[in-house]
N, C-alpha and C positions, 0 to 999 in steps of 0.2 A: 735713371735716377728719378725718384719722386720729388717734385717741387711743391713745397707747401706755401700757398699764397698768404699774404698778411691778413689779419683779422678784419681789417677795413674792407677788404675785397670780399671776404666770405660773408660778412654780415652777422647778425645774431644767430646763435645756435638754437636748436629747438628747445633746450632746457638750460637754465642758468648754471646748473650743476655739471653740465657736460661740455667741457671746453674742447672736446675732441671731434664732435660730430662734423663740423665744417671741413676740417682737414681730412677726415675719414672719407667723406664723399668724393673729395678730389682724388685721393689716393686710389680708391676703388675704381673710379671712372678711368683714371690713367691706366691702371693695371688691365682693365677690361679692353680698353682701346688697343693695347699692345698685344692682345691675343687675337690672332687671325681666325675669324669665324665666317669668312666670306662663303656665301652660298650661291654658286652659279646655277643651281637647279638640275645638275646632272650627276651629282654625287662625286664630282671631281675635287671639291673643296676639302678643307681640313676638318670640317665638322665642328661640333660645339663641345666636344668632350673636355678639352682643356679649360674652357670657360666654365663649364658645369662643375668641374672639380674645384675651380677657384671659388665659385659662388658657394658651394657646399662647405668649403673650408672657412669662409668668412661667417657663414651662419653657425657653424660648429663653435667658433670662437665666442659667439653670443649665447651658447647653450641651446641652440636650436638644431634638432635632429633633422637631417635632410636626406631624401632619397634621390639618387641619380638613376634615371631609367633610360635605357637605350632602345630606340626603335630599329636601329641598324648600326653596324660598326661606326663608332665616332659620333653618331647622331644622338646626342644626349640632352635630356631635359632634367630639371631639378624641381622636386616637390617638397613642401614643408608646411608647417602650421605653427602659428603664434597664438597662444591662448589669450582670450580677452577677459574683461572684468565683468561683463553683463551676461549672466547665465540665461539660457533659454532663448537667446536671440539667434537668428540665422547667421551663418558665417558670411564673410565678405571675401571674395576672390580678388587678389591682386596679381595680375599676370603681365609678363613682359617676355620679349624674345631675345635670345643670345646671338642669333645669326645676323649677318649684314649682307647687303648686296656687294658684288665685286667692285673693284676700282682700277684705274690706270694711274699709277703713282706719278708718271711723268706729267700729268695734268695738274697736280696739286702743288700748292706753295710750300707745304710741309708734308712729310711722309704720312700716308693714311694710317700707319701702324705706330706712329711715334708717340701719341698721347701728349704732344708737346704743349706746354703752357706758354701762350704768346698773346699779347694784347688782351689779357684778362680772360682768354678762352682756352679750353682744351680742344686740340685739333685731332681729328681722326675719323675714320669710317665707323659709323655707328654712334657718334657723339650725340646726335639728336635722335637717331633711329636705330636702337633705343637704349644704348648702354648707359647714357646719362641717367635715364629714368630707373634702370635696374640698379645703378649705383646709389641713387637716392633712396630707394626702398631698402637696400641692404644697410646703408649707413643709418637709416632711421631705426630699424629693429635692433641694430647694435647699440645705438644710443639708448634705447629703452632698456636694454640689458644692463648698461652701466648705471642708469639712474633709477632702476626699479619701476619705471612706468610701463604701462601696457595699453594696448588698444581697447576700445570699448567692447567690441565683439571679436570672436575668433577670426584671425586672418588666415586664409588659405593662400599660400604662395605658390606660383608656378612660373618658372623661368624656362622658356621653351626653345626648342629647335625648330627650324624649317618654316618660320613665319613668312620669310621672303619668297617662298614658292607657294605651295598649296597648303602647308601645314600638315600634310599627310604623315610626316615623320616627327611632328611635334604635337600641336594641340589636338589633332584628331587621334593620334596614337594614345596620348594620356587620357583623353576623354573616354576612349573605349577600354583601354587596358587598366586604367586606375580610376574608374568612374566613382568608386566609393570615396575617393579623396575630395570630390566636389559635391557629394550627396546633400550636404546641409547648406550649400551656398545659395543665397537668394539673389545676390547682386554681385557685380564685378566692376573693377576699374582696370583700364589698360591704356594703351598709347593713344596719341593724337587728340589730346584735349587738355585744357587748363593752361595752355601756353598764351603768352601775351601777344597782342597784335597792336603795335603803336600806330595811332592815326591822329589826324588833326581834325578839329571840329569844322563845321561849315563856316564860310565867310560871315563876319559879323559877330562871331563868338570872341572870347577873350584871348584866344590863341594858345591856350594851355593844351598840352598833349593829353589825349584820351587814350586809354588802353582797354581793348576788348579782351576778354578771356573766353573763347569758345569752349564749351563743354559738349562733347559728342554724345548724341542720343542714339546714334546708329550709323549705318553706312549703306551705300548702294550695294546691290547684289553683284556677283561676279560671274561672267560668262567668258572664260578664256577658251578660244576655239582654234583648232587646226582645220584649215580649209584645203581641200584637194581637188584639182581638176586634172583630167586625163585626156589623152588623145593619141593618135598614131605617132610613134617616133619615126624619124627619118632625116633625110638630108636637108640642111637649112636653106638650100637654094630652091626647093620645090614648094609649090603652092600647097597650103594646107587649110582647109576650112575648119578643122577641129584642133587648132593649135592650143595645147594645154595652157601655155603661158598667157596667150591672149584671152582665153576664156576666164582664167583666174583674175587677170588684171581688170577686165571689164566688170566682173562681179565686185572686186574690191573698190572700184571707182563708184559703183552704185551705192555700196555700203558707206563709203566715206562721205559721199555727197548728200546722204539722206537727211532731210530736215526733221529731226526728232522733235515732237511737240513738247511745249513747256508744260510741266506738271508741278503744281505747288502742293507738296505734301505737308502735313502738319508741322514737322520740325523746321522746315525751311520757311514756311509762313510765319512761324513763331520768331525765327531769326529776323525776318524782314520787319516785323512789328517792333522788335526791340531796337533794331538799327534806326528806324524812324524816330523812336522815342529818344534815343541817346543822341543822335546827330541833329535832331530837330529838322528833319527833312521828310519828303514824301517819295516813296519808291514806286515808280510806274510799273505795275505788274505786266503790262503789255509790251514792254521793251526792256527786259531784264538784262540782256547782254550789255546794252548801252548804259544801263544804270550801274551795273557791276563795274564797268570801266570808269564811270564818273566817281564812284565811291572808293576806288583804289583798293587798298588792302582790306577794307571792310567788305568791298564787293567780291574779293577773292574767296570769301567764306561761303558765298552762295552760288557763284558763277558755274561751278562744275556740277551742281546738284539740283538744277531746275529741269533737267532733261536726261534721257538715256544717252549712251554713247557707244560707238563701235569703232575702234581705231586700229587699222592694220599696223603691225609693228615689225614683222619679220617676213622675208620672202626667200624661197628656195626653189631653184629650177635650173636645170641644164648644167653642162660642164665645159662646153666648147661652142664657139660662135657658129660653126657650120653644122652643128648637130641639133636637130629639133627634139627636145625632150618629150618623153611620153607622159611625164608627170610634173606638175607644178604645185607647190604648197605654200601656204601663208599662215602666219599666226595673227590672231586678232584679239585685242584686249577689249572685251565687252563689259559694260556696266549698266545696271538697270535700277530704277527707283523702286522702293518698296511698293508692292501691289501691282507691278507692271510686268512681272516675269513672263507669263504666257503670251501676252500681247507682244512683248519684246522679241521673244524667240520666234514667234510666227512671222514678225516683220523681217527679221534677219533672214529666215529661210526664203521668204518671197524675194528679197533683194538679191540673194545669191543665185537663185534660179535652179533649174533641175540638173544642170551639168556640173555643179560644184557640191561636193559632199562636206558635211560638217561633223567634226568629232570634238567633244568637250574635253579639254585638259583639266578644267576646274569649273564646276557649276555650283554656286552657293547662293542661297536665298539672301535677300536684303534683310537687314535688321533695323528696327526703329523702336524708340522708347518714349518716355513721358518726361517733360520738363516741369511738370506741376507737382511732382511728388517730393517726398522728404529727402531722397538721395541727392537730387539736383540742388535742392535748397541748402543742404549741408555743404556741398562742394562750393557753391557760390558764397556761402558765409565764410568759409575758410579762406577763399581768395580775397574777399573784401577786407577781412581782418588784417591781412598782410599788405594789401594795396587798396586803401580807402578810395583812391581815384579810379580804380579798375571797375569794369563793367562785365560781369559774367553773362554770356549769352548762349542759348542753345544752337547747335548746328548739326548738320548731317555730313559725315565724311564721304568724300568722293571715291576713295579707294577702299581697301579691305584690310582687316586685321584678324587676329585669332578670336575676336569677339563673336564672329559668325559661328565658330565651333561651340563656344560655351552657351550661346543663346539657344542652340539646339538642345541643350540640357535643361532648358527652362530658367536659365539665369538671365536676369536683366543686366545688360552690359552698357557701360558708359566709357567714353574716352576721357580719361582724367589722369594726366601725368604732368603736374604743374611745373611751369618753367617761365621765368621772366626774361625777356629779351629786350635789347635796346633797339633803337630805330634802324640801325645798320644791318640787322640780321632778320631775314625773312624765313620764318619757320618752314613753310611748305617747300620753298626752293632749295633748302638744305637737304631735304629728304632725297637720298640717292644722288645728290649733286657733288660737285667738286668743292674742296675746301670746307667740308662739313665740320662744324665746331659748335661748342656749347659754352656759354659764359659761366665762369666759376661763381659769380654772384647770382646767376640764374639758378644754379644748382642749390645754393644756399636758400634761396627763396622757395624752391620746390620742396626742400627738406622741411621748412617751417610750415608751409601750407599743408603738406601731406600729414605732418604730425598733428596739426589742428583737426583736420578732417577725421583721421582714423581714431583719434582719442575721443571725439565728440559724437560720432555717428554710430 
C-alpha cells in the first residue's frame, strides 16, 4: 500500500498549480523499490524488465513515448525524449540506472523490497543508488505534463540496465545500438552529485550547520582485474616451491601494500580550494590523509581521489585441505586518476611479477570536466536557490558510473542528482550498504532543484 506523507514533510511542490508532484515522487519511488532489480553480475538476477515497463508506463501517462530495449532476456533499458522550449540548442541527457546491488534481508531493519515509509524515509535497496533519483526525474516530467511547463532544452532520458556491473548490457548497449538517440546531446547529468553533506564550521565560528553540495565533474578510471597464478597440483603434505596460492598471495600483498603517490588533479585541487574558503582553514597538501580525517565529512569528499588504488576483493583456490591446487585466482578492484592510466597499469604489472597473469574484466578510462563553465554554474544556482545556506563544490567521484560510456560519445558528463539529507544520514555509506533509505523531504528538495535547473539551463 502506498503511504502519502503530509505536505509538511514533502515541502513545496515544483509549481503552485501542481499539488500532486510531491506525492507522485513518493509513490513512484515506493513502487520502484518494491520491484526486485538486483544485479549479482552473473545474469542470475531478475533483470530490469519489470522496472523498465513500469517506467515506460509512467512516462506514457504523461504523454511521453518511450522505447524499451533489451540487450538480453529481461535486461531492459528505457529511452525517451522530452521536447524543450529553446530551439537550436543541444539536448541534455538525463540518465539513471534501474538495477541495484544484491542484499541480505536478514541484515536489514526493514525488508529491502518493502519501500516502507518510516521516520520520514523510504527504505529499500536502491533508495539512494538510485531509484530515488529515477523517481524524481519521472515525477518532474509528469508534473510538467500536468502544468504545461517544459524544460528549456530537449531532454534525452535514459533509464538503464546493468550499471552495477560493467554496463555492457545497459549503457554500452544503448550507446552502440541506439547511438542516434544521443546524437545531439552535448552534456549529461547522472548519479552521485548534488547531495548535501552536513558539516560544522571550524571552532570559533557561530556554530551554525554548513551544508556542502558536491557536484561531480568526473570519476576515476576503472581497472577490474582477474589475477591467476598456477603451479603443480599435488598432495598438501609435500613441499612445493611453486605453490599457486602462495604465489598469488605474495603478489596481492605487494599490491595492497604499495604506497601510491599523491596526485592533485584539477577537480580535486578546486575542491580543496573551495573547502579552504568555506571552512576558513588551510589544507596541508603534504598530509592529505590526516587532513581528510581532521575535516570529517568534508574530508571524505577528497580522501579517495588523491591517489590511485588497487584493492583485492575476492579469492578462489582449492577445494580440500590436503590437496594443493594447481590454480589460484583473485579479483582486484583497481581505480586510477585521470591522466595516469598507462603508469598505473605498468605499476600493477610490475607489482604482480612474471608468475601472475592479469585479465581485465572491465577497463575504462577516467573522465573529468570543468567547474568553470555554464553547466556547473547553473547547477550551483539551482541548489543555492533552494538552500541559500548551501555551498556547491566541485569534486571527483572515487567510483564509476554510466558517465564513462557517454563521455566516450563526446558528451560532457556531470554527477547531479540533487538530494538533501539530514546530519544522521551519510550519503556514501548508504551506497551498497545495509538499511539504505532516502528522506521524503530530500526527494521533494531534489524535485524542486531539478525543476529549476532543467527549466533554466
